[in-house]
C-alpha positions, -999 to 999 in steps of 0.1 A, spaced: 620 432 296 612 396 307 640 371 306 637 344 279 638 311 296 647 281 274 620 255 270 630 225 292 640 194 274 623 162 285 644 133 298 643 115 264 656 145 246 684 150 272 694 114 268 695 117 230 717 147 232 741 130 256 743 100 232 750 123 203 778 140 222 794 107 232 790 93 197 806 125 183 836 121 205 840 83 198 836 90 161 863 116 164 887 92 182 881 65 156 881 85 124 894 120 133 863 136 117 832 153 129 801 130 131 776 139 104 739 138 114 706 145 97 685 166 122 653 154 105 658 121 123 655 137 157 625 150 177 614 186 171 630 201 203 664 189 190 659 203 156 651 238 169 679 263 166 694 266 201 729 275 214 748 250 236 781 244 253 797 210 259 821 207 288 845 178 292 862 169 325 888 143 331 891 131 367 870 163 376 894 187 359 884 207 329 894 189 297 876 210 271 847 234 268 833 247 235 800 262 225 780 291 211 761 319 229 738 325 200 717 299 182 734 290 148 722 255 140 697 228 151 705 219 187 715 183 179 741 196 154 753 222 177 759 196 205 776 171 181 799 199 168 807 213 202 814 178 217 839 172 188 855 206 192 857 203 230 875 170 226 898 178 197 899 216 190 899 234 224 932 254 221 938 251 258 943 214 257 959 187 235 936 165 214 917 139 235 934 105 235 915 71 236 930 63 271 912 93 286 877 82 276 870 60 307 876 88 331 858 115 310 826 131 320 805 153 298 780 181 305 757 199 281 744 234 288 716 246 266 714 284 267 685 308 268 686 338 244 711 363 259 694 395 273 714 428 277 719 442 312 714 480 316 738 495 340 753 530 349 787 519 362 806 488 374 790 489 409 755 491 394 763 461 372 778 441 401 746 446 421 725 431 393 746 399 389 730 368 404 757 343 415 750 307 405 722 318 382 735 341 354 758 331 326 775 363 313 787 377 280 811 407 282 820 426 250 837 458 241 849 463 205 866 431 194 870 419 230 845 392 240 842 365 266 816 344 283 812 324 315 786 297 320 766 299 353 787 270 366 818 292 368 802 308 399 812 276 417 849 286 415 844 324 414 815 330 438 819 368 442 805 391 415 836 414 415 860 384 412 839 368 384 837 401 365 875 406 368 882 371 354 856 375 326 874 407 315 907 388 314 891 360 294 879 387 269 915 400 267 909 431 288 927 442 320 909 434 352 903 470 361 891 479 326 860 501 324 844 519 294 811 535 285 810 511 255 812 479 276 782 456 270 771 428 293 743 403 287 730 375 308 716 340 300 704 309 318 713 274 311 696 240 313 725 217 322 728 179 324 755 154 320 769 119 322 
């Protein structure tokens, strides 16, 4: 089955999404509320239902990362909501404070539709993973976790990445089951 590549966003659409993400964070700092937008006022590519993640870094250290792996809203609304959530609702971090804004960087990753990977066993799965290319979703029962392709930068070996992804999903590193499901996706990433 061919892999579903996301349609590339033009520079203007990327810039608009970055502005929306920053506006959402500034609005959250000023009012404590999510920025409300009408998607009808944006170009068609930003009105399409697409999944995205927003990653915040403060002095190059992770400060928040929230997103969706399946499309659930117009892209512009998904980015606005995820920027707000990354700044104020990521359970790993305290709420963003105004003094952090000057050293904050923001990256948006727009995802392709996830595609299931067929595999016989863990070794077969590991051979199919493409470091630096694949974002992964691992699921078994209620356990679920995902890593964006950028995680390969800190976990470059497939076995190591898979072990950490299992832990993120709440499973032991050595866990294996015939009901384990893994899907891959690509991202179009950009930031400021």
